[in-house]
C-alpha positions in Angstrom: -36.6 68.4 48.3 -34.0 70.0 50.1 -34.4 73.0 52.5 -31.8 74.8 50.3 -33.8 74.6 47.1 -37.3 75.6 46.0 -39.6 74.8 43.0 -39.8 77.8 40.6 -40.5 78.4 36.9 -37.1 78.5 35.2 -36.7 78.6 31.3 -40.3 77.7 30.9 -40.3 74.6 33.2 -40.8 74.0 36.9 -37.5 73.1 38.3 -36.2 72.6 41.8 -33.2 75.0 42.0 -30.9 75.9 44.9 -31.2 79.1 46.6 -27.8 80.3 45.4 -28.7 79.6 41.7 -31.9 81.6 42.1 -29.9 84.4 43.8 -27.4 84.5 41.0 -30.0 84.6 38.4 -32.0 87.4 40.0 -28.9 89.3 40.7 -27.8 88.8 37.0 -31.2 90.2 35.7 -31.2 93.0 38.2 -27.7 94.0 37.0 -28.7 94.0 33.6 -31.7 96.1 34.3 -29.7 98.5 36.2 -27.1 98.6 33.4 -29.8 99.6 30.9 -31.1 102.3 33.1 -27.6 103.7 33.7 -26.8 103.7 30.1 -30.2 105.5 29.2 -29.6 107.9 32.0 -26.3 108.6 30.5 -27.8 109.2 27.1 -30.6 111.3 28.3 -28.0 113.6 30.2 -25.8 113.9 27.1 -28.7 114.8 25.0 -30.0 117.3 27.6 -26.5 118.9 27.9 -26.4 119.7 24.2 -29.9 121.1 24.1 -30.0 123.1 27.5 -26.5 123.7 28.7 -25.8 127.6 28.6 -22.9 128.8 30.9 -19.9 127.4 32.6 -21.8 126.4 35.8 -24.6 124.5 34.0 -22.0 122.9 31.8 -19.9 121.9 34.7 -22.8 120.2 36.6 -23.8 118.4 33.5 -20.5 116.9 32.9 -20.5 115.8 36.6 -23.7 114.2 36.3 -22.5 112.4 33.1 -19.4 111.3 34.9 -21.5 109.8 37.7 -23.9 108.0 35.2 -20.8 106.5 33.6 -19.5 105.3 36.9 -22.9 103.5 37.5 -22.6 101.8 34.0 -19.1 100.4 34.9 -20.2 99.3 38.1 -23.3 97.3 37.0 -21.2 96.1 34.1 -18.9 94.2 36.6 -21.7 93.2 38.7 -23.5 91.3 35.6 -20.2 89.8 34.5 -19.4 88.4 37.9 -22.8 87.3 38.8 -23.1 85.5 35.3 -19.9 83.7 35.9 -21.1 82.6 39.4 -24.1 81.3 37.9 -22.1 79.4 35.4 -20.1 77.9 38.1 -22.9 76.8 40.0 -25.0 75.3 37.0 -21.8 73.6 35.6 -21.9 74.9 32.1 -22.9 77.8 30.0 -25.5 75.9 28.0 -27.6 75.3 31.3 -28.1 79.1 32.2 -30.7 81.2 30.6 -29.8 81.8 26.9 -30.9 85.3 27.1 -28.2 86.2 29.6 -25.6 86.4 27.0 -21.7 87.4 27.4 -21.3 91.2 27.9 -18.7 92.6 25.7 -17.3 96.1 25.5 -19.2 97.0 22.3 -22.6 95.9 23.9 -23.0 98.8 26.3 -23.4 101.6 23.9 -25.7 104.6 24.4 -28.9 104.5 22.4 -28.5 108.2 21.4 -25.0 107.3 19.9 -26.3 104.1 18.2 -29.2 106.2 16.5 -27.0 108.9 15.2 -24.6 106.3 13.7 -27.6 104.7 12.3 -28.9 108.0 10.8 -25.5 108.9 9.3 -25.0 105.5 7.4 -28.8 105.8 6.2 -28.0 109.2 4.6 -24.7 108.0 3.0 -26.6 105.1 1.1 -25.9 101.3 1.2 -23.1 101.3 -1.3 -21.0 103.8 0.8 -21.7 101.6 3.7 -20.7 98.4 1.9 -17.5 100.1 0.9 -16.8 101.1 4.2 -17.5 97.7 5.6 -15.3 95.9 3.1 -12.5 98.3 4.0 -12.9 97.9 7.7 -13.5 101.6 8.3 -17.0 101.7 9.6 -20.7 100.7 8.7 -23.7 100.4 11.0 -23.7 98.0 13.9 -26.6 95.9 15.0 -28.5 97.2 18.0 -26.8 95.3 21.0 -28.8 92.6 22.5 -29.1 94.2 26.0 -31.5 96.7 24.4 -33.7 93.9 22.8 -34.4 92.2 26.1 -38.1 92.6 27.1 -37.9 94.2 30.6 -40.9 96.2 31.7 -40.4 99.6 33.2 -41.2 99.7 37.0 -42.8 102.8 38.4 -43.9 106.1 36.8 -40.4 107.7 36.7 -40.3 110.1 33.8 -36.5 109.2 33.1 -37.4 105.7 33.0 -40.5 106.3 30.7 -38.1 108.4 28.4 -35.6 105.6 28.2 -38.1 103.1 27.3 -39.5 105.2 24.7 -36.0 105.6 23.2 -35.6 102.0 23.4 -38.8 101.2 21.4 -37.8 103.9 18.8 -34.4 102.2 18.4 -35.9 98.7 17.7 -38.5 100.1 15.4 -35.9 102.0 13.5 -33.8 99.0 13.0 -36.6 96.9 12.0 -37.9 99.3 9.4 -34.5 99.7 8.0 -33.8 96.1 7.6 -37.3 95.5 5.9 -36.5 98.3 3.4 -32.9 96.6 2.7 -34.8 93.3 2.1 -37.5 94.9 -0.3 -34.7 96.7 -2.3 -32.8 93.2 -2.6 -35.8 91.4 -3.8 -36.6 94.2 -6.2 -33.2 94.0 -7.6 -33.2 90.4 -8.0 -36.5 90.7 -9.9 -34.8 93.2 -12.3 -31.6 91.1 -12.7 -33.8 87.9 -13.5 -35.7 90.0 -16.1 -32.5 91.5 -17.6 -31.2 87.9 -18.0 -34.3 86.7 -19.6 -34.0 89.7 -21.9 -30.5 88.9 -23.0 -31.5 85.4 -23.8 -34.3 86.6 -26.1 -31.9 89.0 -27.7 -29.6 86.0 -28.3 -32.4 84.2 -30.1 -33.4 87.2 -31.9 -30.0 87.9 -33.5 -29.5 84.2 -34.1 -32.7 84.0 -36.1 -31.9 87.2 -37.7 -28.5 85.9 -39.0 -30.3 82.7 -40.0 -32.8 84.3 -42.0 -30.2 86.4 -43.8 -28.0 83.4 -44.5 -31.2 81.6 -46.0 -31.9 84.6 -48.3 -28.2 84.6 -49.6 -28.4 80.9 -50.1 -31.3 81.2 -52.3 -30.2 84.3 -54.0 -26.8 82.3 -54.8 -28.6 79.5 -56.1 -30.3 81.8 -58.6 -27.3 83.6 -59.8 -24.8 82.3 -62.4 -21.1 82.1 -61.7 -19.6 85.5 -61.4 -18.9 88.3 -59.0 -22.4 88.5 -57.6 -22.4 84.6 -56.7 -19.1 85.0 -54.7 -20.4 87.9 -52.9 -23.7 85.8 -52.0 -21.6 83.0 -50.9 -19.4 85.2 -48.7 -22.3 86.7 -47.0 -23.8 83.3 -46.6 -20.6 82.1 -44.5 -20.7 85.3 -42.5 -24.2 85.1 -41.5 -23.6 81.4 -40.5 -20.7 82.4 -38.6 -22.6 85.2 -36.8 -25.6 82.7 -36.0 -23.1 80.1 -34.4 -22.0 82.9 -32.0 -25.5 83.4 -30.6 -26.4 79.6 -30.7 -26.8 77.7 -27.4 -23.2 76.0 -28.0 -21.6 79.0 -29.8 -18.1 80.5 -29.5 -19.3 83.5 -27.3 -21.2 81.2 -24.8 -18.3 78.6 -24.9 -15.8 81.5 -24.1 -17.7 82.7 -21.1 -18.4 79.1 -19.7 -14.7 78.1 -20.2 -13.6 81.3 -18.4 -16.1 80.6 -15.5 -14.7 77.0 -15.1 -11.1 78.2 -15.1 -11.7 80.9 -12.7 -13.4 78.5 -10.1 -9.8 77.0 -9.1 -7.9 80.3 -8.9 -10.5 82.8 -7.5 -13.3 83.0 -4.8 -15.8 82.1 -7.7 -18.1 79.2 -6.7 -19.9 77.4 -9.4 -22.8 75.0 -8.4 -24.9 72.7 -10.4 -28.4 74.4 -10.0 -30.6 76.0 -12.6 -30.0 79.9 -12.0 -28.7 82.9 -13.8 -25.2 84.5 -13.8 -24.0 88.2 -13.9 -20.7 89.3 -14.6 -19.1 92.7 -15.2 -16.6 93.1 -17.8 -14.0 95.8 -18.3 -12.1 95.7 -21.6 -8.2 96.6 -21.8 -9.0 98.9 -24.7 -10.9 101.3 -22.5 -8.3 101.1 -19.8 -10.5 99.2 -17.4 -12.6 102.2 -16.6 -15.8 101.3 -18.7 -17.7 98.1 -18.1 -21.0 96.6 -18.8 -23.0 93.9 -17.1 -23.5 90.9 -19.1 -26.2 88.4 -17.8 -26.3 85.1 -19.3 -28.3 81.8 -18.6 -26.4 78.7 -19.5 -28.4 75.6 -20.7 -26.3 73.4 -18.6 -27.5 75.1 -15.4 -24.4 76.9 -13.8 -24.9 79.6 -11.3 -22.6 82.1 -9.5 -22.6 82.2 -5.7 -19.8 84.8 -5.3 -18.3 87.1 -7.8 -14.6 86.7 -8.2 -11.9 89.1 -7.9 -9.9 91.0 -10.6 -8.5 88.2 -13.0 -6.3 88.2 -16.0 -7.2 87.2 -19.5 -5.9 87.8 -23.0 -9.0 89.5 -24.2 -10.7 91.2 -21.1 -10.5 91.1 -17.5 -13.4 90.5 -15.1 -14.0 93.2 -12.2 -15.8 92.8 -9.0 -19.4 93.2 -9.2 -20.9 93.5 -5.7 -24.6 94.3 -7.0 -25.9 90.8 -6.7 -24.6 87.8 -4.7 -26.5 84.5 -4.6 -26.5 82.7 -1.6 
């Protein structure tokens, strides 16, 4: 082993590393730790300014302290980026360095207080408003930056450092709780949609049997009647019952119409049809109502088609499908 290298624990393995690599690694971790401390201090000073600042002199001193903390943030940001680049040059590639030391973007060094305010705001607005804002590119919650998820213990008994650590733990718990709540709501919605699709299938079978029984009654009644007006009415009712029964049958015209539209829309929209046994949910809005009113039509096809993404607004002679973002199978 060379005098310029030493044995150390690196990425879970005992490895002989040059002193320059170890120095760059320690410098990068120290820069990241100091960057977190500077951001936490700036967040702490901004919060204290809002709560305690009263008078022009106190306000000026608070703004000066915040500006100095911002200069420290910029300083350690540049130190981290330069030391990480140096470590990449020494190791030869990005894959050879510690994967926890990621590339630092401008969006990563955000104050925890600002992130938590944004999180609370979109939590109060609701998931639908947040989804619309994300689709339009005008906002939405951002994920907690990776620098705050690094497990770096607080050194010493500094009260400011302890406050920063407590705020970091609170932000991580807040993100986890909200993510878990969103997951539970999605699973609940999925159960409701599956139950709704099963009810629609049962309703189709109920109406099918109802029209079938009515047609059989008319057939028996027409067989007993002699030629005349009553017999013709019974025959007409029998034909109508059979026609309505065919609409609700598994290969009836209603299901064939929806299935044919589904296959047609696959080539001209973002609709992705896969061969897997699942359910389908579509929202239809008729031209007769001006496209303003619609209803969800869940159908289970016997051939086993499923929808992965709901398509955009399309054109049809009878009705137009509109975007339904309540459920999207992945």
